[in-house]
N, C-alpha and C positions, 0 to 999 in steps of 0.2 A: 243290446250292445252289439258292437262289431269287434270281433277279435281279429286284429290285424296280425299277419304273419310276415316277418322279414328280419334280416340281420344286416346291420350296417357297421362294419369294422371302424369306419371313421367316426361314428357316434359312440363307439364303445358299447353297443347295444345289440341285443337280439330279442325280437318280439315273438313270443311263443304262444302256442295254443293251450298251454297248461294253466293259464291264469284267467280269472274272470273279474269283472268289475262289479261294484255294488249293483244290485238289481232294484234299488229303491225307486229308480225312475221307471214308471210303468210303460214308457214308450220303448217297444222292442227295437233292437238294432240301433240303439241311440248312442252307445258308448264303445270306444275302442278298448281293447284289453292288452296288457303286456306283462311279461314275466320280469322284465328289467326296464326301469325307467331310463330313457336314453341319455339324458344329461347333455352337456355341451360337447361339441366335436373334440376328439382327441388330437386331431391335426387339422391344419388348414386344407381345404379342398385343393387339388392340383389344378393350376390355371390352364394347363393344356393336357392332352392325353398322356399319361405317364407310361414309361417303360416298366416292365416287370421289376427291374432292379430298383427303380425309384420307389415302388411300393414296398419292396423288401426292406429298404433302408428306412423309410418313414413309418411304416405300419407293421413291419415284421410279418407280412403276408404277401403271397403272390397276388397279382391282379391281372386280369385278362381283358383285352378289348372285346367288345361285342363281335367284331369281325373275326377274332380268334375263335370265339365260341361258335359262330356260324360255320366256320371252316372245319372245326373239330367234329361237328355233327354231319358234315357233308351237305349242308344246306346251300352253300355257295354253288355246288354243282347243279342243284335243282334250279336255283335262280338263273344260272347261265343257260339252262334249257327253257327258260321262259316261265317257270313256275314261281310266281312272286306273291300269290294271294289275291291277284286281281279279280274283282267281282265277288269277293268273299268278305264277310263281316265277322270280326271278333269283338265281343263285348267283354269288358272287365268291370267287375263290381268294385266300387270305391266307397270307403267311408268318408273320404274328403278329396275333393279335386282342387288343388291349389291354383291360384291365379297365374302361376308360373308354368303350368303344365304344358300349354301349347308352344310357348316360345322355347322352353327347354327341349321339347321334342324336336323342334325345328333345328335348333343348334346341334343337338345330338345327331340328327339325320345328316346335316351338312358335314360335320366332322367325320362321320362314318361313310360319307359319299353314297348315301342311300337316296332313293327317290323322295320327292316331296310327300310328307305324311298326310293321311286323310283321317283327321281326328274330329270327333264330335263328342261334346260333353252334355249329358242329359241328366236332369234331376228326376228321379223316379218316384219321388213322393211329393205330390202337389201340396201347395199351401204352406210350405216351410221355407223360410229364407235361410240359406246356409250361414253359419257363423263367419264373420269376417276373418281373413287370414291373420294369424298372430304369430310372428316369428319367435316370440318368447315362450310360446306354449309347446313344451316338449312332446306332448301327446299328438298335437296337430302336426308338428314337424314329422313325426314318425309316420303318421297316416299319409301325409303328403308325399314322403319319400316312397312309401309303398306304391301309391298310384303312379308316381313318376317311373318307378321300376317296371311296373306292369306294361305301360304303353311303350316304353323303349324296348323291352324284350320282344313284344309282339312285332314291333316295327323292324327289329333286327332280323327276324326269321321270315316274315311275310311282309316285305316293305310296301307292297301295293295294296294290301288289305285295308279295308275300312276299319278303323278302331273306334268303338263307342265306349266311352266311360260312363257307366251308369252310377251316378252319385246318389247315395242316400243322404239327403241334406239333414244337417243337425243344427238346430237353432242355438244350442249351447254345446260347447265342446269342453270335455274335462281337461284339466291341466296336467293331471298325473294319472298314470296307470296303477291299478291296484295289483297286489301280488297274488300268488297262488294260495295264500293263506286266508282268502276270503271265506266266509262261513259257508257250510254246506247248503244252508237255506238260500243264500244269495246265488250260489252256483246253480242250484236247481231252478230257481226263478229265472235266471238269465237264459238257461237252456230252453225253458218253456217259451220265453219271449221270442227267442231267435227261431225256434221251430215254428212259431206262428207267423213270424215276419218273412222269413226267407222265401217260402213258396210264393207269397204275394209279390215280393221283389222280383223274383225270376219271371213270374207271369207278366209283370209290368215291362220288363226288359224285352220279352218276346213280343208283347203287343206293340211296343214303340218301334222296335228296330228289326225284329225277326232275325236275329243273328244266326250264323252257322255254328258258332262255338261261343260258349260263355265260360270265362275263367274266373274263379273265385280264389282269392288269397286270404280267406277269412276262416275262422274255425273256433269251435268250442271243444273242450275236453269231455269225452263221454262220461268218465267217472265223476267229474265235478257236476255235470248236468244231471247225474243220477243222485245228487245229494251226498257225494262221497261214498257211494256204494257201487257194487258190481252189477246192479240190476239193469235190465234194459230200460232205455229212455222212451217211454210211451209217446211222448210228444214228437220225438224224431221219427217214430214209425208212422205217425199220422202224416207228418210232412212228406214222407217218402212217396206217398201216393201222388202228390202234386209234382214231385220231381220226375217221377216215371212218366207222367203225362207230358211234361216238357220234352223229355227224351223221345217219346213216341212221336212228337211233332216234328222231329228231325234235327233238333238242336243238340249238339254234343256238349256235355257238361264235364268240366275239368275243375278239380279242387286240390289245393295244397294239403299235403299229408301232415304238416306241422313241423315245428322247428325245435321242439323240446325233447327229442329223443323218444324212445319207446316207453320209458318210465319216467315221466316228468315228476319233479318234486311237488308234493301236494300237502296242504295243511300247515299249521303253525310250526311243526317240527320238520317240515320238508321231507316227509317220507316219500320215497320213490314208489310209484304205483304204475304198473303197466296199463296204459290207456291210450286210445287213439283219438284222432281229431275228426269231428263231424263238421261239415257234411261230406268230407272226403270218404268217410266210412259208409255212406249211403251207397247201395249197389248201383244206383243210376249214374253216379259220378265216376269218372276216371280219377283214381287217387294217385297224385304225383308225389313221389318221394324225391329225396335229394341225393345226388352223387357228387363226386369230386373229379374234375378234369385234371390231368397231369400234362402240362404243356411247357415247352421251353420258351425262351424269350421271343422267338419268332412264331409261336403258336403251333409248333409241331408237337405231336403226341410223344411223350417220353415213357408212357406206360398205360396200361388199361385203366379205365375208370374204377373208382372205389366208392364205397358207401360214404356219404358225408357224415363225419363225426368230428366236430371241433369243440366238443363239450369240455374237454380238459382245459381249454383256453376260455371257457365261458361264452363261447360264440355259437352254441347250438349244435343240434344233430337232427337228422331226419326222423320224422315220426314213422310209425309202422307197428303193426301187430294185429291181433284179432279183435274184431268189434264185439262189445258186450251187448249191443242192441240188435244187430242184424245177423241173420243166419247166412250160411254159404250160398251165394247165388250160383245158378247153373253154370255160368261161364268159368267158375273156379272148381268145378267138379274134378277136373284133371289134376288139380294141386291139392286135393283133399288131404293128402298125406302131410301137408304142411299146415294148412289152415284149419283142419278138423271140420267141425260143423259150423264154424263162424265165417263171416265175411272177413277176408284178409286184406290188409293194406300194407304197402302201396300196391298199385298195379304195375307201374313203370316209374323210372327215375330219370331226372335230367339234372343239369348243373345247378348246384345250390351252395357249395362250400364257401365259407367265409375265409378260409385259409387260401383260397384261390378265387377271390371275389371278382365279379364282373363289373366293369366300369360303367357308370351312368353319369349323365350331365345333369346338374341341378343349379338353380339360382335362388333357392329358398332358405338355405341354411344361414343362420346369423353370421357365420364365419365368412360368407361370401360365395360367389358363384364358382363353379369349377367341377372337376371330376372326382368321384368317390367310388370305391369298390363296395359292392353290396351282394348279399347272398340270401339264402333261405329258400324254402320250398315255394315262397312267393315269387322267386325267379323261375323255378322249375315249371310251375303251372302255366304261366303265359308263354314260355318257350314251347311247351308241348301243344298248347292251344293253337299257336301259330302253325305248327307242323301239321296239325289236323286240317287247318284251313288250306294248306298246300295240297294235302291229299284230296280234299273236296274239289279243289280246282282241277287236279289231275283227273279225277273221276267225272268231272262235269256236273256234279250234283252234291247235295249234302249227304254225308255218310251217317250222321246221327249216332246211333248206338254202335260203337265199334268194339265193345268188350269181347264178344265172341271172336272177332277177327284178330284182335290183339293176342289172345291166348293161343289161337291157332297158328299165328305167324311165329310165335315163340318156338314152335316145334319144327319150323321150316328153316333149314340152314340158309335159305335165300330170302328169308322174311325180313331181314334188316333189324332184328332185335339182337342185341349184344349182351350176353350174360355178364353180370357183375358177381365176382366170387370172392372179393376181399373186402374186409371192413365190417363194422357193426354200427348199430345206432344207439350207442351210449350205454351208460351204466344200467345193468339189469335188462339190457336190450337183446336184440337178435343178431346173429352173425349171417353174413352173406354166405351162400353156398351155391353149388351147381344147380341150375334151374331156378324155379321160383323160391323166394325166401321173403321173410317178413322185415327185411332191412332194405332191400332194393326192388322188391317185386320181381318182375320178369327180367330186370336189368335195365338197359338203356337202349338207344337206337343209333343206327347209321341211317340218317334220314334219306340219303341218296338212294338207298335200297328199300327202306321201309315205306316211303311215300308211294312209289309206284306199286309195290307189293300190296299195300293196303287198298289202294284204289282198284287193283285187279280183283282181289279177293272179295271186296264189297260188291263188285259187279257180278259175282257168281261165276 
């Protein structure tokens, strides 16, 4: 199965990592998963880029243009210096690549006054013909919106980077997402299937395109994959060896930390259990948590970033917490007082809040083409992946594994990492605090400072 992560206020839905689909199909990575079935759009898409006030009136949320997000992180200053991702490749893993993907990206790019995008869609499993696009299929719509979000966020931050969509083709696409009450046996089987499939999929991406960065907005819940127990997931440990090999080859791995908070509801009685999302919990991945930007109608900051938590409105919260499968990696030795003996997630956070959603352009919704706000750690992961591509460009080479550098920069006041000290990641979750925490990781970034600092540090 493919557990798609993403939150779409206009759909009234948040797709989380806490749910699994039936594992009756023996084909691994064949099914999306969702904690909430998306249903029909709650509002019509905006025909043109809306103002913040328009979103507040129609959706009761703020919405920010991608240009606002780029400026909030200081990426506009990097772009003005000529750092645009040129010569770099960012691959995004997709459960479905809709036929609207390229033209929607071009319209998005035109409206945002960005350079012409460089997009390639590749099927990474041969011999399978993708299911035809069905606009009445809510699961397919959600997966399609996820891929649309991924490519538009990468293009926002690194407009000259080559974007490769690595699609895992599915001959049959489910119409509905299952809930987190799926049986423990199904959860365990799905986890095993994904642990077998994901290393093969990443290896195929590397063979075909040799990208600088791979961004994944997919995930399984560790507790569910352990058959609703707190035991380590042996299949994930086996997969970890393959991920480490990809990382050693120089490709940076980025994964979304999940959208169901630190303690997603699990089982028929929806008991909240602290559990993290895999593969973000794997030590080879940069685990991307979600934060909330606070901007005015002109995109100016009105306050510091906070932890993303819109769970009270049913619109998700960032994942985060200690892994039950992986022990503390060496790069987290300096934060052992927080993570203990376990791998802690997230590592760092970027914009993900649905109460301050980022606008994307789409023409795939049954309600028609237009602009809709979207969020989730599925936004955070491609945003940060693109920033890594900018750092690669600045350094003139691939930086690959940047975990050590990331944690070292957090100790440097000139390192470009900005602490997040307010908010938490949902019921039974963790609170932000000074320094590293299990809600925001190290915090977030000022990319204008972070990118050159990372490039310098990686060069020794």
